[in-house]
TIVEXKE-405384 format. One record per residue: residue in one letter; x negated, y negated, z negated of N, C-alpha, C in turn; residue number from 1. Coordinates in Angstrom, 3 decimals. Example, Ala and Ser with C-alpha at 12.3 -4.5 7.8 and 13.67 -1.06 7.14 Angstrom:
<nodes>
NODE, aa, n.east, n.north, n.up, ca.east, ca.north, ca.up, c.east, c.north, c.up, i
NODE, a, -13.190, 5.690, -7.800, -12.300, 4.500, -7.800, -13.200, 3.300, -7.800, 1
NODE, s, -12.850, 2.250, -7.080, -13.670, 1.060, -7.140, -12.900, -0.030, -7.870, 2
</nodes>
This chain:
<nodes>
NODE, aa, n.east, n.north, n.up, ca.east, ca.north, ca.up, c.east, c.north, c.up, i
NODE, x, 26.966, -60.918, -181.423, 27.663, -60.128, -180.425, 28.819, -59.412, -181.085, 1
NODE, x, 30.035, -59.575, -180.586, 31.207, -58.942, -181.147, 31.665, -57.834, -180.217, 2
NODE, x, 31.974, -56.694, -180.787, 32.312, -55.531, -179.991, 33.679, -55.005, -180.383, 3
NODE, x, 34.498, -54.627, -179.426, 35.831, -54.157, -179.736, 36.020, -52.669, -179.600, 4
NODE, x, 34.978, -51.892, -179.443, 35.123, -50.457, -179.230, 35.387, -49.742, -180.549, 5
NODE, x, 36.311, -48.821, -180.539, 36.607, -48.033, -181.719, 36.037, -46.630, -181.567, 6
NODE, x, 35.671, -46.038, -182.682, 35.144, -44.683, -182.682, 36.277, -43.692, -182.950, 7
NODE, x, 36.012, -42.411, -182.680, 36.938, -41.352, -183.036, 38.187, -41.299, -182.186, 8
NODE, x, 38.075, -41.566, -180.878, 39.246, -41.552, -180.022, 39.688, -40.123, -179.690, 9
NODE, x, 38.810, -39.155, -179.828, 39.107, -37.738, -179.755, 39.942, -37.304, -178.572, 10
NODE, x, 41.205, -36.858, -178.823, 42.054, -36.284, -177.784, 42.335, -37.232, -176.626, 11
NODE, x, 42.184, -38.501, -176.842, 42.486, -39.471, -175.780, 41.330, -39.671, -174.814, 12
NODE, x, 40.241, -38.945, -175.032, 39.029, -39.169, -174.247, 39.276, -39.022, -172.748, 13
NODE, x, 39.990, -37.962, -172.348, 40.234, -37.726, -170.929, 41.047, -38.860, -170.314, 14
NODE, x, 42.076, -39.268, -171.027, 42.919, -40.354, -170.534, 42.120, -41.641, -170.422, 15
NODE, x, 41.310, -41.894, -171.419, 40.500, -43.107, -171.421, 39.524, -43.120, -170.257, 16
NODE, x, 38.922, -41.978, -169.961, 37.983, -41.899, -168.842, 38.678, -42.201, -167.521, 17
NODE, x, 39.897, -41.688, -167.348, 40.647, -41.948, -166.118, 41.018, -43.425, -166.011, 18
NODE, x, 41.459, -43.999, -167.108, 41.789, -45.425, -167.118, 40.560, -46.270, -166.825, 19
NODE, x, 39.438, -45.893, -167.442, 38.197, -46.644, -167.258, 37.771, -46.640, -165.798, 20
NODE, x, 37.816, -45.471, -165.159, 37.396, -45.373, -163.761, 38.262, -46.250, -162.866, 21
NODE, x, 39.567, -46.202, -163.064, 40.474, -47.004, -162.237, 40.282, -48.496, -162.476, 22
NODE, x, 40.086, -48.873, -163.731, 39.934, -50.291, -164.065, 38.585, -50.837, -163.630, 23
NODE, x, 37.537, -50.053, -163.813, 36.170, -50.510, -163.562, 35.835, -50.580, -162.083, 24
NODE, x, 36.285, -49.624, -161.292, 35.840, -49.533, -159.896, 36.921, -49.834, -158.865, 25
NODE, x, 38.189, -49.839, -159.286, 39.278, -50.024, -158.329, 40.074, -51.304, -158.580, 26
NODE, x, 39.611, -52.121, -159.521, 40.302, -53.368, -159.870, 41.767, -53.120, -160.233, 27
NODE, x, 42.007, -52.025, -160.950, 43.360, -51.654, -161.345, 43.702, -52.360, -162.657, 28
NODE, x, 44.462, -53.442, -162.554, 44.779, -54.246, -163.735, 45.672, -53.505, -164.721, 29
NODE, x, 46.590, -52.703, -164.204, 47.476, -51.942, -165.093, 46.664, -50.997, -165.976, 30
NODE, x, 45.707, -50.290, -165.366, 44.841, -49.390, -166.135, 43.980, -50.178, -167.111, 31
NODE, x, 43.509, -51.344, -166.671, 42.650, -52.167, -167.529, 43.402, -52.641, -168.772, 32
NODE, x, 44.629, -53.117, -168.591, 45.416, -53.575, -169.740, 45.715, -52.427, -170.702, 33
NODE, x, 46.018, -51.257, -170.152, 46.306, -50.109, -171.013, 45.077, -49.716, -171.822, 34
NODE, x, 43.911, -49.728, -171.175, 42.681, -49.365, -171.874, 42.327, -50.397, -172.940, 35
NODE, x, 42.459, -51.665, -172.599, 42.163, -52.721, -173.578, 43.076, -52.596, -174.791, 36
NODE, x, 44.350, -52.318, -174.564, 45.278, -52.159, -175.687, 44.886, -50.991, -176.586, 37
NODE, x, 44.303, -49.941, -175.993, 43.900, -48.775, -176.773, 42.743, -49.078, -177.716, 38
NODE, x, 41.834, -49.944, -177.282, 40.618, -50.145, -178.075, 40.484, -51.557, -178.642, 39
NODE, x, 41.520, -52.367, -178.463, 41.465, -53.747, -178.969, 41.286, -53.750, -180.484, 40
NODE, x, 40.441, -54.639, -180.968, 40.110, -54.686, -182.391, 40.592, -55.979, -183.041, 41
NODE, x, 41.443, -55.838, -184.051, 41.877, -57.001, -184.812, 40.749, -57.632, -185.592, 42
NODE, x, 39.790, -56.815, -186.012, 38.627, -57.338, -186.743, 37.820, -58.281, -185.862, 43
NODE, x, 37.628, -57.886, -184.611, 36.908, -58.745, -183.669, 37.681, -60.038, -183.442, 44
NODE, x, 38.991, -59.920, -183.314, 39.829, -61.110, -183.133, 39.613, -62.101, -184.275, 45
NODE, x, 39.603, -61.612, -185.503, 39.411, -62.479, -186.663, 38.036, -63.140, -186.658, 46
NODE, x, 37.017, -62.388, -186.285, 35.667, -62.954, -186.246, 35.547, -64.011, -185.152, 47
NODE, x, 36.218, -63.787, -184.037, 36.215, -64.793, -182.979, 36.886, -66.077, -183.453, 48
NODE, x, 38.005, -65.947, -184.121, 38.697, -67.128, -184.645, 37.790, -67.881, -185.614, 49
NODE, x, 37.083, -67.153, -186.469, 36.157, -67.790, -187.414, 35.055, -68.560, -186.693, 50
NODE, x, 34.654, -68.090, -185.513, 33.522, -68.694, -184.806, 33.838, -70.081, -184.264, 51
NODE, x, 35.097, -70.385, -184.017, 35.426, -71.718, -183.495, 36.485, -72.438, -184.326, 52
NODE, x, 36.845, -71.885, -185.495, 37.921, -72.456, -186.314, 37.631, -73.885, -186.747, 53
NODE, x, 36.364, -74.160, -187.101, 36.027, -75.488, -187.626, 36.281, -76.591, -186.609, 54
NODE, x, 36.185, -76.262, -185.328, 36.410, -77.273, -184.307, 37.866, -77.673, -184.178, 55
NODE, x, 38.770, -76.806, -184.612, 40.184, -77.136, -184.589, 40.837, -77.070, -183.226, 56
NODE, x, 40.139, -76.529, -182.218, 40.720, -76.420, -180.884, 40.593, -74.987, -180.394, 57
NODE, x, 41.557, -74.570, -179.598, 41.525, -73.222, -179.038, 40.443, -73.141, -177.962, 58
NODE, x, 39.838, -71.974, -177.770, 38.706, -71.853, -176.857, 39.111, -71.642, -175.407, 59
NODE, x, 38.096, -71.663, -174.563, 38.234, -71.253, -173.170, 37.534, -69.903, -173.040, 60
NODE, x, 38.247, -68.900, -172.585, 37.649, -67.588, -172.365, 37.107, -67.538, -170.938, 61
NODE, x, 35.845, -67.207, -170.806, 35.216, -67.183, -169.488, 34.512, -65.855, -169.300, 62
NODE, x, 34.587, -65.307, -168.094, 33.997, -64.006, -167.823, 33.196, -64.045, -166.537, 63
NODE, x, 32.132, -63.245, -166.455, 31.322, -63.211, -165.234, 32.038, -62.436, -164.135, 64
NODE, x, 32.250, -63.104, -163.004, 32.890, -62.415, -161.875, 32.589, -63.180, -160.595, 65
NODE, x, 32.593, -62.479, -159.453, 32.404, -63.168, -158.175, 33.664, -63.914, -157.788, 66
NODE, x, 33.524, -64.802, -156.824, 34.680, -65.555, -156.355, 35.657, -64.629, -155.650, 67
NODE, x, 36.941, -64.931, -155.767, 37.945, -64.183, -155.031, 37.903, -64.600, -153.566, 68
NODE, x, 38.174, -63.670, -152.678, 38.099, -63.982, -151.256, 39.146, -65.008, -150.842, 69
NODE, x, 40.205, -65.166, -151.619, 41.248, -66.128, -151.251, 40.904, -67.536, -151.692, 70
NODE, x, 39.837, -67.661, -152.503, 39.470, -68.988, -152.974, 38.904, -69.819, -151.828, 71
NODE, x, 39.148, -71.095, -151.836, 38.704, -71.999, -150.777, 37.776, -73.060, -151.365, 72
NODE, x, 37.063, -73.755, -150.457, 36.187, -74.866, -150.844, 35.113, -74.451, -151.842, 73
NODE, x, 34.573, -73.251, -151.654, 33.500, -72.793, -152.524, 32.209, -73.495, -152.146, 74
NODE, x, 31.340, -73.687, -153.117, 30.063, -74.320, -152.841, 29.206, -73.394, -151.998, 75
NODE, x, 28.218, -73.932, -151.257, 27.389, -73.101, -150.386, 26.613, -72.017, -151.126, 76
NODE, x, 26.378, -72.202, -152.436, 25.596, -71.216, -153.174, 26.358, -69.925, -153.428, 77
NODE, x, 27.680, -69.961, -153.292, 28.476, -68.781, -153.594, 28.329, -67.764, -152.472, 78
NODE, x, 27.879, -66.587, -152.826, 27.693, -65.528, -151.841, 29.042, -64.898, -151.528, 79
NODE, x, 29.426, -64.791, -150.242, 30.706, -64.169, -149.914, 30.753, -62.736, -150.420, 80
NODE, x, 31.890, -62.316, -150.914, 32.048, -60.944, -151.387, 33.498, -60.552, -151.232, 81
NODE, x, 33.782, -59.300, -151.466, 35.150, -58.811, -151.389, 35.925, -59.134, -152.654, 82
NODE, x, 35.327, -59.900, -153.543, 35.974, -60.237, -154.795, 35.694, -59.199, -155.859, 83
NODE, x, 36.217, -59.418, -157.056, 35.945, -58.517, -158.170, 36.501, -57.117, -157.935, 84
NODE, x, 35.802, -56.115, -158.436, 36.315, -54.744, -158.436, 36.561, -54.255, -159.855, 85
NODE, x, 36.057, -54.972, -160.843, 36.171, -54.582, -162.242, 37.248, -55.426, -162.923, 86
NODE, x, 38.356, -54.794, -163.274, 39.471, -55.524, -163.874, 39.367, -55.647, -165.385, 87
NODE, x, 38.444, -54.930, -166.015, 38.389, -54.894, -167.477, 38.136, -56.255, -168.129, 88
NODE, x, 37.155, -57.047, -167.655, 36.953, -58.355, -168.292, 38.179, -59.260, -168.189, 89
NODE, x, 38.900, -59.195, -167.062, 40.100, -60.014, -166.889, 41.180, -59.602, -167.891, 90
NODE, x, 41.352, -58.287, -168.049, 42.364, -57.797, -168.983, 42.000, -58.140, -170.425, 91
NODE, x, 40.723, -58.013, -170.759, 40.289, -58.318, -172.123, 40.459, -59.807, -172.422, 92
NODE, x, 40.077, -60.654, -171.463, 40.232, -62.101, -171.649, 41.705, -62.473, -171.811, 93
NODE, x, 42.570, -61.856, -171.003, 44.002, -62.144, -171.096, 44.569, -61.692, -172.441, 94
NODE, x, 44.087, -60.549, -172.931, 44.547, -60.036, -174.229, 44.117, -60.974, -175.360, 95
NODE, x, 42.900, -61.476, -175.279, 42.409, -62.419, -176.286, 43.193, -63.723, -176.245, 96
NODE, x, 43.462, -64.202, -175.037, 44.239, -65.435, -174.905, 45.632, -65.263, -175.498, 97
NODE, x, 46.242, -64.111, -175.250, 47.574, -63.836, -175.783, 47.573, -63.845, -177.308, 98
NODE, x, 46.511, -63.305, -177.898, 46.447, -63.179, -179.355, 46.011, -64.465, -180.045, 99
NODE, x, 45.087, -65.199, -179.411, 44.442, -66.333, -180.075, 44.939, -67.679, -179.566, 100
NODE, x, 45.342, -67.724, -178.298, 45.668, -68.995, -177.671, 44.518, -69.451, -176.800, 101
NODE, x, 44.557, -70.699, -176.373, 43.517, -71.193, -175.485, 43.846, -70.891, -174.040, 102
NODE, x, 42.816, -70.795, -173.213, 43.024, -70.536, -171.795, 41.880, -69.722, -171.222, 103
NODE, x, 42.140, -69.134, -170.065, 41.116, -68.369, -169.355, 40.572, -69.240, -168.234, 104
NODE, x, 39.260, -69.391, -168.183, 38.609, -70.253, -167.194, 38.841, -69.740, -165.777, 105
NODE, x, 39.027, -70.672, -164.844, 39.192, -70.310, -163.435, 38.202, -71.038, -162.539, 106
NODE, x, 37.233, -71.742, -163.132, 36.300, -72.556, -162.350, 34.923, -71.921, -162.153, 107
NODE, x, 34.436, -71.212, -163.151, 33.064, -70.696, -163.109, 33.044, -69.311, -162.471, 108
NODE, x, 32.198, -69.149, -161.453, 32.070, -67.853, -160.778, 30.599, -67.500, -160.616, 109
NODE, x, 30.365, -66.215, -160.442, 29.007, -65.732, -160.239, 28.631, -65.930, -158.779, 110
NODE, x, 27.496, -66.604, -158.559, 27.122, -66.992, -157.206, 26.149, -66.036, -156.553, 111
NODE, x, 25.373, -65.321, -157.328, 24.350, -64.447, -156.759, 24.120, -63.265, -157.675, 112
NODE, x, 23.657, -62.192, -157.077, 23.339, -60.942, -157.760, 24.550, -60.394, -158.508, 113
NODE, x, 25.642, -60.244, -157.770, 26.837, -59.632, -158.333, 26.672, -58.121, -158.327, 114
NODE, x, 27.083, -57.452, -159.379, 27.024, -55.997, -159.434, 25.685, -55.486, -159.898, 115
NODE, x, 25.380, -55.648, -161.187, 24.091, -55.232, -161.730, 24.146, -53.863, -162.407, 116
NODE, x, 25.318, -53.222, -162.354, 25.496, -51.964, -163.072, 24.476, -50.918, -162.648, 117
NODE, x, 24.163, -50.858, -161.348, 23.276, -49.809, -160.838, 21.791, -50.137, -161.010, 118
NODE, x, 21.456, -51.337, -161.452, 20.055, -51.728, -161.582, 19.452, -51.175, -162.866, 119
NODE, x, 18.150, -50.802, -162.790, 17.476, -50.403, -164.023, 17.047, -51.654, -164.789, 120
NODE, x, 16.470, -51.437, -165.961, 16.166, -52.565, -166.845, 15.206, -53.565, -166.201, 121
NODE, x, 14.158, -53.079, -165.567, 13.170, -53.995, -165.001, 13.720, -54.732, -163.791, 122
NODE, x, 14.576, -54.086, -163.014, 15.231, -54.789, -161.920, 16.135, -55.900, -162.452, 123
NODE, x, 16.782, -55.652, -163.570, 17.638, -56.673, -164.168, 16.828, -57.895, -164.604, 124
NODE, x, 15.613, -57.657, -165.099, 14.758, -58.785, -165.471, 14.438, -59.650, -164.252, 125
NODE, x, 14.151, -59.007, -163.129, 13.678, -59.721, -161.942, 14.805, -60.400, -161.172, 126
NODE, x, 15.949, -59.779, -161.107, 17.054, -60.318, -160.317, 18.155, -60.796, -161.244, 127
NODE, x, 18.044, -62.052, -161.607, 18.965, -62.649, -162.564, 20.209, -63.182, -161.848, 128
NODE, x, 21.373, -63.042, -162.462, 22.582, -63.619, -161.874, 22.574, -65.137, -161.986, 129
NODE, x, 23.311, -65.778, -161.110, 23.460, -67.230, -161.144, 24.944, -67.572, -161.125, 130
NODE, x, 25.276, -68.698, -161.733, 26.674, -69.110, -161.812, 26.838, -70.540, -161.320, 131
NODE, x, 28.002, -70.820, -160.769, 28.360, -72.173, -160.342, 29.769, -72.463, -160.850, 132
NODE, x, 30.119, -73.729, -160.865, 31.466, -74.103, -161.297, 31.431, -75.150, -162.389, 133
NODE, x, 32.475, -75.950, -162.434, 32.564, -77.040, -163.409, 32.680, -76.503, -164.831, 134
NODE, x, 32.009, -77.207, -165.746, 32.014, -76.844, -167.165, 32.730, -77.934, -167.951, 135
NODE, x, 33.604, -77.533, -168.833, 34.315, -78.489, -169.678, 33.586, -78.686, -170.999, 136
NODE, x, 33.719, -79.868, -171.549, 33.044, -80.179, -172.813, 34.027, -80.436, -173.956, 137
NODE, x, 35.327, -80.307, -173.682, 36.331, -80.614, -174.707, 36.711, -79.411, -175.562, 138
NODE, x, 36.291, -78.217, -175.146, 36.616, -77.006, -175.892, 35.425, -76.053, -175.877, 139
NODE, x, 35.287, -75.234, -176.919, 34.212, -74.239, -176.909, 34.574, -73.070, -175.998, 140
NODE, x, 33.549, -72.434, -175.455, 33.739, -71.254, -174.616, 33.497, -69.984, -175.423, 141
NODE, x, 34.273, -68.959, -175.126, 34.005, -67.605, -175.603, 33.730, -66.753, -174.375, 142
NODE, x, 32.533, -66.166, -174.297, 32.138, -65.354, -173.159, 32.683, -63.944, -173.336, 143
NODE, x, 33.318, -63.421, -172.291, 34.014, -62.136, -172.369, 33.503, -61.203, -171.276, 144
NODE, x, 33.203, -59.959, -171.636, 32.834, -58.952, -170.641, 33.291, -57.590, -171.138, 145
NODE, x, 33.257, -56.607, -170.245, 33.674, -55.274, -170.678, 32.547, -54.538, -171.389, 146
NODE, x, 31.317, -54.786, -170.980, 30.180, -54.097, -171.595, 28.943, -54.973, -171.502, 147
NODE, x, 28.078, -54.840, -172.481, 26.800, -55.538, -172.477, 25.695, -54.490, -172.524, 148
NODE, x, 24.793, -54.546, -171.540, 23.673, -53.604, -171.509, 22.491, -54.222, -172.233, 149
NODE, x, 21.822, -55.181, -171.588, 20.760, -55.905, -172.284, 21.040, -57.410, -172.331, 150
NODE, x, 22.213, -57.801, -171.863, 22.675, -59.167, -172.095, 22.270, -60.205, -171.078, 151
NODE, x, 21.630, -59.802, -169.986, 21.159, -60.787, -169.025, 22.266, -61.566, -168.345, 152
NODE, x, 23.358, -60.891, -168.006, 24.453, -61.568, -167.313, 25.128, -62.599, -168.205, 153
NODE, x, 25.477, -62.207, -169.430, 26.140, -63.173, -170.316, 25.182, -64.285, -170.731, 154
NODE, x, 23.877, -63.977, -170.807, 22.900, -65.022, -171.132, 22.826, -66.055, -170.012, 155
NODE, x, 22.873, -65.586, -168.758, 22.853, -66.510, -167.623, 24.118, -67.361, -167.590, 156
NODE, x, 25.247, -66.754, -167.903, 26.503, -67.501, -167.967, 26.455, -68.532, -169.090, 157
NODE, x, 25.937, -68.135, -170.225, 25.774, -69.055, -171.357, 24.879, -70.228, -170.976, 158
NODE, x, 23.781, -69.934, -170.283, 22.841, -70.977, -169.874, 23.507, -71.980, -168.938, 159
NODE, x, 24.316, -71.481, -168.001, 25.023, -72.371, -167.072, 25.928, -73.337, -167.837, 160
NODE, x, 26.617, -72.822, -168.831, 27.546, -73.648, -169.607, 26.799, -74.672, -170.455, 161
NODE, x, 25.767, -74.226, -171.147, 25.024, -75.114, -172.046, 24.296, -76.207, -171.270, 162
NODE, x, 23.693, -75.844, -170.126, 22.980, -76.845, -169.318, 23.914, -77.947, -168.842, 163
NODE, x, 25.179, -77.627, -168.660, 26.147, -78.615, -168.184, 26.824, -79.362, -169.328, 164
NODE, x, 26.352, -79.140, -170.552, 26.890, -79.872, -171.687, 27.989, -79.172, -172.451, 165
NODE, x, 28.304, -77.930, -172.079, 29.344, -77.186, -172.771, 28.829, -76.501, -174.026, 166
NODE, x, 29.740, -75.926, -174.776, 29.417, -75.232, -176.023, 29.902, -73.793, -175.946, 167
NODE, x, 29.046, -72.864, -176.339, 29.423, -71.447, -176.397, 29.567, -71.051, -177.862, 168
NODE, x, 30.769, -70.644, -178.255, 31.038, -70.298, -179.654, 30.732, -68.845, -179.960, 169
NODE, x, 30.951, -67.954, -178.978, 30.756, -66.527, -179.239, 30.720, -65.758, -177.930, 170
NODE, x, 30.237, -64.531, -178.022, 30.263, -63.581, -176.912, 30.947, -62.328, -177.424, 171
NODE, x, 31.862, -61.775, -176.641, 32.512, -60.534, -177.051, 32.600, -59.574, -175.880, 172
NODE, x, 32.383, -58.296, -176.161, 32.472, -57.249, -175.150, 33.202, -56.056, -175.739, 173
NODE, x, 33.840, -55.289, -174.876, 34.530, -54.094, -175.338, 33.556, -53.028, -175.812, 174
NODE, x, 32.353, -53.029, -175.254, 31.386, -51.990, -175.617, 29.976, -52.541, -175.628, 175
NODE, x, 29.202, -52.100, -176.596, 27.784, -52.429, -176.700, 27.109, -51.243, -177.362, 176
NODE, x, 26.079, -50.689, -176.710, 25.494, -49.442, -177.204, 24.853, -49.590, -178.580, 177
NODE, x, 24.503, -50.799, -178.966, 23.813, -50.993, -180.246, 24.767, -51.139, -181.429, 178
NODE, x, 26.070, -51.151, -181.167, 27.017, -51.232, -182.267, 27.683, -52.591, -182.368, 179
NODE, x, 28.449, -52.764, -183.420, 29.234, -53.983, -183.575, 28.409, -55.160, -184.081, 180
NODE, x, 28.864, -56.359, -183.670, 28.382, -57.625, -184.210, 26.863, -57.770, -184.095, 181
NODE, x, 26.370, -57.631, -182.873, 24.942, -57.723, -182.615, 24.555, -59.142, -182.192, 182
NODE, x, 23.347, -59.608, -182.548, 22.892, -60.929, -182.089, 22.584, -60.905, -180.601, 183
NODE, x, 22.902, -61.969, -179.909, 22.554, -62.075, -178.490, 21.225, -62.801, -178.323, 184
NODE, x, 21.029, -63.882, -179.054, 19.778, -64.646, -178.951, 18.619, -63.852, -179.553, 185
NODE, x, 17.449, -64.029, -178.976, 16.241, -63.355, -179.457, 15.959, -63.760, -180.900, 186
NODE, x, 15.787, -62.785, -181.779, 15.506, -63.090, -183.184, 14.027, -63.415, -183.375, 187
NODE, x, 13.716, -64.138, -184.427, 12.319, -64.473, -184.728, 11.481, -63.214, -184.938, 188
NODE, x, 12.068, -62.212, -185.563, 11.338, -60.969, -185.822, 10.934, -60.289, -184.516, 189
NODE, x, 11.873, -60.169, -183.584, 11.566, -59.523, -182.308, 10.574, -60.350, -181.508, 190
NODE, x, 10.710, -61.670, -181.559, 9.760, -62.534, -180.840, 8.350, -62.328, -181.381, 191
NODE, x, 8.202, -62.239, -182.689, 6.893, -62.013, -183.303, 6.342, -60.643, -182.911, 192
NODE, x, 7.190, -59.628, -182.894, 6.746, -58.282, -182.535, 6.285, -58.205, -181.080, 193
NODE, x, 6.906, -58.966, -180.202, 6.474, -58.987, -178.800, 5.039, -59.487, -178.684, 194
NODE, x, 4.704, -60.537, -179.435, 3.322, -61.032, -179.449, 2.375, -59.996, -180.041, 195
NODE, x, 2.829, -59.297, -181.059, 1.988, -58.296, -181.713, 1.737, -57.101, -180.802, 196
NODE, x, 2.778, -56.639, -180.139, 2.685, -55.434, -179.309, 1.986, -55.708, -177.984, 197
NODE, x, 2.271, -56.867, -177.365, 1.736, -57.165, -176.032, 0.641, -58.231, -176.045, 198
NODE, x, 0.344, -58.814, -177.155, -0.512, -59.993, -177.332, 0.268, -61.241, -176.927, 199
NODE, x, -0.244, -62.398, -177.292, 0.439, -63.658, -176.972, 0.468, -63.914, -175.469, 200
NODE, x, -0.285, -63.125, -174.701, -0.292, -63.278, -173.250, 1.026, -62.943, -172.593, 201
NODE, x, 1.938, -62.321, -173.336, 3.226, -61.973, -172.737, 4.013, -63.215, -172.341, 202
NODE, x, 3.814, -64.323, -173.048, 4.544, -65.553, -172.721, 4.173, -66.047, -171.326, 203
NODE, x, 2.874, -66.060, -171.018, 2.433, -66.507, -169.694, 2.858, -65.520, -168.616, 204
NODE, x, 2.718, -64.215, -168.902, 3.135, -63.200, -167.933, 4.611, -63.356, -167.599, 205
NODE, x, 5.420, -63.552, -168.602, 6.859, -63.640, -168.371, 7.214, -64.869, -167.548, 206
NODE, x, 6.553, -65.960, -167.836, 6.808, -67.186, -167.083, 6.426, -67.004, -165.618, 207
NODE, x, 5.296, -66.349, -165.365, 4.829, -66.150, -163.994, 5.681, -65.129, -163.238, 208
NODE, x, 6.033, -64.037, -163.899, 6.720, -62.941, -163.216, 8.227, -63.148, -163.111, 209
NODE, x, 8.821, -63.708, -164.150, 10.276, -63.820, -164.208, 10.756, -65.238, -163.938, 210
NODE, x, 9.959, -66.235, -164.343, 10.322, -67.614, -164.054, 10.938, -68.371, -165.206, 211
NODE, x, 11.063, -67.740, -166.358, 11.555, -68.485, -167.519, 10.753, -68.112, -168.754, 212
NODE, x, 10.933, -68.881, -169.804, 10.162, -68.681, -171.026, 10.542, -67.368, -171.709, 213
NODE, x, 9.585, -66.779, -172.406, 9.832, -65.534, -173.117, 10.909, -65.720, -174.185, 214
NODE, x, 11.017, -66.930, -174.732, 12.023, -67.200, -175.759, 13.448, -67.137, -175.218, 215
NODE, x, 13.586, -67.126, -173.891, 14.915, -67.043, -173.285, 15.436, -65.612, -173.205, 216
NODE, x, 14.609, -64.643, -173.571, 15.074, -63.262, -173.608, 16.246, -63.123, -174.573, 217
NODE, x, 17.113, -62.180, -174.301, 18.126, -61.829, -175.286, 17.517, -60.855, -176.293, 218
NODE, x, 18.183, -60.683, -177.414, 17.707, -59.718, -178.408, 17.664, -58.292, -177.839, 219
NODE, x, 18.686, -57.828, -177.095, 18.585, -56.495, -176.495, 17.443, -56.380, -175.486, 220
NODE, x, 17.169, -57.443, -174.727, 16.049, -57.403, -173.785, 14.725, -57.276, -174.524, 221
NODE, x, 14.550, -58.077, -175.580, 13.329, -57.999, -176.372, 13.161, -56.639, -177.008, 222
NODE, x, 14.258, -56.083, -177.538, 14.204, -54.759, -178.161, 13.833, -53.696, -177.138, 223
NODE, x, 14.349, -53.815, -175.924, 13.999, -52.853, -174.879, 12.509, -52.886, -174.564, 224
NODE, x, 11.934, -54.085, -174.450, 10.503, -54.190, -174.154, 9.659, -53.550, -175.251, 225
NODE, x, 10.076, -53.688, -176.490, 9.352, -53.055, -177.598, 9.492, -51.535, -177.539, 226
NODE, x, 10.687, -51.054, -177.242, 10.912, -49.613, -177.136, 10.102, -49.021, -175.987, 227
NODE, x, 10.066, -49.736, -174.857, 9.327, -49.243, -173.691, 7.842, -49.137, -173.999, 228
NODE, x, 7.290, -50.137, -174.655, 5.867, -50.112, -175.007, 5.559, -48.951, -175.942, 229
NODE, x, 6.426, -48.725, -176.901, 6.203, -47.644, -177.863, 6.316, -46.276, -177.205, 230
NODE, x, 7.277, -46.130, -176.299, 7.519, -44.834, -175.663, 6.458, -44.480, -174.634, 231
NODE, x, 6.028, -45.466, -173.853, 5.127, -45.175, -172.734, 3.672, -45.537, -173.010, 232
NODE, x, 3.430, -46.432, -173.948, 2.057, -46.891, -174.183, 1.791, -47.069, -175.669, 233
NODE, x, 2.328, -46.151, -176.459, 2.192, -46.253, -177.903, 0.771, -46.168, -178.407, 234
NODE, x, -0.090, -45.464, -177.673, -1.471, -45.285, -178.134, -2.410, -46.384, -177.648, 235
NODE, x, -1.934, -47.269, -176.776, -2.798, -48.313, -176.237, -2.861, -49.529, -177.134, 236
NODE, x, -3.763, -50.461, -176.769, -3.812, -51.721, -177.506, -2.947, -52.754, -176.782, 237
NODE, x, -2.879, -53.957, -177.354, -2.011, -54.976, -176.800, -2.345, -55.356, -175.369, 238
NODE, x, -3.629, -55.439, -175.055, -4.032, -55.842, -173.702, -3.657, -54.776, -172.678, 239
NODE, x, -3.811, -53.502, -173.026, -3.447, -52.436, -172.093, -1.932, -52.388, -171.896, 240
NODE, x, -1.181, -52.664, -172.947, 0.281, -52.698, -172.818, 0.720, -53.865, -171.940, 241
NODE, x, 0.057, -55.004, -172.098, 0.386, -56.165, -171.275, 0.114, -55.873, -169.807, 242
NODE, x, -1.016, -55.226, -169.520, -1.345, -54.851, -168.149, -0.318, -53.864, -167.601, 243
NODE, x, 0.086, -52.905, -168.433, 1.084, -51.923, -168.006, 2.421, -52.597, -167.706, 244
NODE, x, 2.783, -53.587, -168.504, 4.029, -54.316, -168.272, 3.962, -55.093, -166.967, 245
NODE, x, 2.832, -55.730, -166.711, 2.659, -56.459, -165.450, 2.807, -55.503, -164.263, 246
NODE, x, 2.161, -54.341, -164.364, 2.219, -53.347, -163.293, 3.649, -52.855, -163.076, 247
NODE, x, 4.362, -52.639, -164.167, 5.746, -52.141, -164.051, 6.653, -53.179, -163.409, 248
NODE, x, 6.471, -54.439, -163.729, 7.275, -55.492, -163.115, 6.971, -55.619, -161.626, 249
NODE, x, 5.701, -55.484, -161.265, 5.323, -55.529, -159.852, 5.931, -54.360, -159.087, 250
NODE, x, 5.971, -53.196, -159.718, 6.573, -52.022, -159.086, 8.059, -52.250, -158.838, 251
NODE, x, 8.730, -52.832, -159.802, 10.157, -53.133, -159.636, 10.370, -54.148, -158.524, 252
NODE, x, 9.479, -55.125, -158.442, 9.607, -56.164, -157.419, 9.303, -55.635, -156.027, 253
NODE, x, 8.207, -54.892, -155.886, 7.725, -54.487, -154.566, 8.356, -53.203, -154.054, 254
NODE, x, 8.709, -52.303, -154.969, 9.239, -51.008, -154.553, 10.713, -50.833, -154.897, 255
NODE, x, 11.268, -51.804, -155.607, 12.678, -51.737, -155.944, 13.045, -50.610, -156.877, 256
NODE, x, 12.120, -50.295, -157.802, 12.415, -49.205, -158.745, 11.853, -49.508, -160.112, 257
</nodes>
């Protein structure tokens, strides 16, 4: 995971907050470009170039977003919406394209569960985003977003691309709470700890409750499950934690919380 956020912005904090609000909620591209320019990282740019340099071709930058209302001939799976309200991923992708080359994808759109910002962690597990659109196989993709919480959206986008035969070279976001250059895929260590903390029964529970294998979790998702078990059920054994996790997922499903 590559992150472009810089620390120590100090006096610019107020300005940045105003730019962020306009870019994030009002689809203000001018504010988005100004904010991206303020926090753009040359170090991240270099690491991105390293991630696909061996292939010798410029990447395709792709970002999660709903279809624009002016788009025509959308597939039936695409849920009608008023279009994107968050301009930050578009501005970041355009800035990367300007610096590195390549192109910004215009085919892949988010078909369901648009707008996950307000969802809590367990709701995010249950209501996964879906993507539609043609995938190219002649160039690697770089996934771009403004922020990564636990990685479910970019993981779903990655899955759509890989299932269609495409290649994902890297994921980059302007902000990630865990810091710079974080892994997106579940690490072996975290996978082992999940079995230790919840027992091996977590694999079956996850398949039944969520619909995909536990190995498909992102590293931030796996880390969250470990933190939750420690914070809320630290004194219990693995079986009691597994039962508590099942109960919590059911609560999110049935009560929406």
